[in-house]
ROZALO-950383 format. One record per residue (C-alpha): residue in one letter; x, y, z. Coordinates in Angstrom, 2 decimals. Last residue first. Example, Ala and Ser with C-alpha at 12.3 -4.5 7.8 and 13.67 -1.06 7.14 Angstrom:
S, 13.67, -1.06, 7.14
A, 12.30, -4.50, 7.80
//
This chain:
X, -15.96, 22.71, -26.45
X, -12.29, 23.54, -26.98
X, -11.32, 21.42, -23.97
X, -12.67, 18.31, -25.70
X, -14.88, 16.22, -23.40
X, -18.07, 17.03, -25.35
X, -16.27, 16.26, -28.63
X, -15.17, 12.93, -27.15
X, -18.80, 12.09, -26.34
X, -19.89, 13.05, -29.86
X, -17.20, 10.74, -31.31
X, -18.45, 8.01, -28.97
X, -22.10, 8.46, -29.94
X, -21.43, 8.35, -33.70
X, -18.96, 5.44, -33.70
X, -21.49, 2.73, -34.56
X, -19.95, -0.70, -33.88
X, -23.37, -1.73, -32.52
X, -22.28, -4.09, -29.74
X, -18.62, -3.88, -28.87
X, -17.67, -0.25, -28.69
X, -20.47, 1.57, -30.24
X, -23.56, 2.63, -28.35
X, -24.00, 0.20, -25.49
X, -20.52, -0.87, -24.43
X, -18.48, 2.29, -25.02
X, -21.45, 4.42, -23.97
X, -21.63, 2.78, -20.56
X, -17.87, 3.08, -20.03
X, -17.91, 6.79, -20.90
X, -20.90, 7.43, -18.65
X, -19.06, 5.78, -15.76
X, -15.95, 7.85, -16.51
X, -17.78, 11.20, -16.66
X, -16.96, 12.35, -13.11
X, -13.33, 11.32, -13.68
X, -13.02, 13.71, -16.63
X, -12.27, 12.03, -19.98
X, -9.12, 13.62, -21.37
X, -8.80, 14.97, -24.89
X, -5.66, 16.56, -26.35
X, -5.76, 20.05, -27.86
X, -5.66, 20.29, -31.66
X, -2.61, 21.54, -33.55
X, -2.53, 18.63, -36.01
X, 0.22, 16.69, -34.25
X, -1.73, 17.34, -31.03
X, -4.83, 15.58, -32.37
X, -3.05, 12.58, -33.88
X, -0.99, 12.17, -30.71
X, -4.16, 12.48, -28.64
X, -5.72, 9.58, -30.51
X, -2.50, 7.55, -30.10
X, -2.51, 8.27, -26.37
X, -6.17, 7.20, -26.21
X, -5.27, 3.98, -28.05
X, -2.67, 3.25, -25.37
X, -5.18, 3.75, -22.56
X, -7.88, 1.78, -24.36
X, -5.59, -1.14, -25.18
X, -3.87, -1.39, -21.79
X, -4.06, -5.19, -21.61
X, -3.23, -8.23, -23.76
X, -2.46, -6.03, -26.77
X, -4.08, -5.56, -30.20
X, -7.53, -5.39, -28.59
X, -9.41, -4.82, -31.88
X, -12.17, -2.72, -30.34
X, -10.02, -0.39, -28.24
X, -7.57, 0.16, -31.08
X, -10.35, 0.97, -33.57
X, -12.20, 3.22, -31.10
X, -9.07, 5.26, -30.37
X, -8.17, 5.31, -34.05
X, -11.62, 6.64, -34.93
X, -11.28, 9.41, -32.36
X, -7.94, 10.47, -33.85
X, -9.22, 10.31, -37.44
X, -12.37, 12.25, -36.50
X, -10.34, 15.02, -34.87
X, -7.83, 15.01, -37.75
X, -10.52, 15.48, -40.42
X, -9.14, 13.98, -43.65
X, -10.32, 10.42, -43.02
X, -9.84, 8.26, -46.14
X, -6.10, 7.82, -46.68
X, -4.75, 7.91, -43.13
X, -7.73, 6.19, -41.51
X, -7.93, 3.56, -44.25
X, -4.18, 2.88, -44.05
X, -4.40, 2.64, -40.26
X, -7.19, 0.10, -40.48
X, -5.67, -2.04, -43.23
X, -2.32, -2.18, -41.44
X, -3.89, -2.93, -38.07
X, -6.18, -5.61, -39.53
X, -3.27, -7.33, -41.30
X, -1.05, -7.10, -38.21
X, -3.79, -8.52, -35.99
X, -4.38, -11.29, -38.51
X, -0.70, -12.29, -38.71
X, 0.00, -12.04, -34.96
X, 3.35, -13.92, -35.14
X, 1.87, -16.88, -33.27
X, -1.89, -16.43, -33.07
X, -4.02, -14.61, -30.49
X, -7.63, -14.84, -31.62
X, -9.49, -11.84, -33.03
X, -11.49, -10.08, -30.34
X, -13.83, -11.68, -27.78
X, -16.60, -9.49, -26.38
X, -18.42, -10.63, -23.27
X, -21.97, -10.54, -21.95
X, -24.35, -7.60, -22.38
X, -25.19, -7.59, -18.66
X, -21.64, -6.51, -17.87
X, -19.59, -6.12, -21.03
X, -16.49, -8.02, -19.93
X, -13.70, -7.85, -22.52
X, -11.91, -10.93, -23.78
X, -8.33, -12.10, -23.69
X, -6.95, -14.60, -26.21
X, -4.25, -16.89, -24.81
X, -2.39, -18.98, -27.41
X, 0.79, -17.21, -28.52
X, 2.42, -15.99, -25.32
X, 6.18, -15.57, -25.90
X, 5.92, -12.33, -27.82
X, 4.38, -11.58, -31.21
X, 1.12, -13.37, -30.41
X, -0.70, -10.35, -28.95
X, 0.97, -7.27, -30.40
X, 4.25, -6.18, -28.86
X, 5.28, -3.39, -26.45
X, 3.98, -5.17, -23.38
X, 3.46, -8.76, -22.35
X, 1.00, -10.20, -19.79
X, 0.04, -6.61, -19.10
X, 0.93, -4.84, -15.85
X, 4.71, -4.63, -15.52
X, 4.77, -2.23, -18.44
X, 1.30, -1.34, -19.68
X, 1.51, 2.34, -20.64
X, 5.27, 2.41, -21.27
X, 5.52, -0.50, -23.72
X, 2.13, 0.55, -25.07
X, 3.59, 3.89, -26.18
X, 6.42, 2.18, -28.04
X, 3.97, -0.36, -29.52
X, 1.68, 2.33, -30.96
X, 4.64, 4.34, -32.27
X, 6.07, 1.32, -34.07
X, 2.64, 0.23, -35.30
X, 1.88, 3.46, -37.10
X, -0.05, 6.71, -36.77
X, 3.15, 8.69, -36.52
X, 4.68, 10.92, -33.85
X, 8.30, 11.88, -34.59
X, 7.75, 15.59, -35.31
X, 10.01, 16.48, -32.37
X, 7.22, 18.17, -30.39
X, 4.82, 15.31, -31.12
X, 7.28, 12.59, -30.10
X, 8.31, 14.55, -26.99
X, 4.65, 14.96, -25.96
X, 4.02, 11.25, -26.47
X, 7.06, 10.29, -24.40
X, 6.07, 12.64, -21.57
X, 2.52, 11.32, -21.58
X, 3.76, 7.74, -21.54
X, 5.99, 8.49, -18.55
X, 3.00, 10.02, -16.71
X, 0.84, 7.03, -17.64
X, 3.51, 4.68, -16.27
X, 3.66, 6.70, -13.04
X, -0.12, 6.46, -12.70
X, -0.05, 2.71, -13.36
X, 2.75, 2.28, -10.81
X, 0.70, 4.10, -8.16
X, -2.32, 1.91, -8.87
X, -0.09, -1.20, -8.68
X, 1.20, -0.03, -5.28
X, -2.38, -0.18, -4.03
X, -3.85, 3.01, -2.65
X, -3.88, 3.89, 1.05
X, -2.47, 7.38, 0.56
X, 0.94, 6.30, 1.91
X, 1.10, 3.54, -0.68
X, 0.00, 0.00, 0.00
//
């Protein structure tokens, strides 16, 4: 336990998020941020270190090649993403196709960033830390285009989780409500 009565793992997660934020900011400031796998994995390596089963690699690219995590949806059941396979061939194919589509077909940086967040959260490229890492990627897209980063306020977290399940995330795959939610959380709004 920490002095404040929180678990050590909570403290480590906060420190990892702080390190990830610093790395993202440096990437953006130096013009090194890219909507690509290398950047995604570098950020994940910081976001989920010592927490995920493996970090900094897609599911199946490390030692674990058989376990496929799923996401609890409460009363709606569970969502299981693509299976974990050795070398992550399907995850790599989906990632490449998705990022190419976002880069080539979505001109609006705000929409592209939000869409990447939802894409990364849905596909579950990593064993853990997918939403946190995908949020960093979203904010990297935004900041690289001169747009302020988005943070979901703590008082809206329950609403965020509800919308992720019900309106888009795993059930309808309709991004409309989640993009609107992110617009509401944007500091420019």
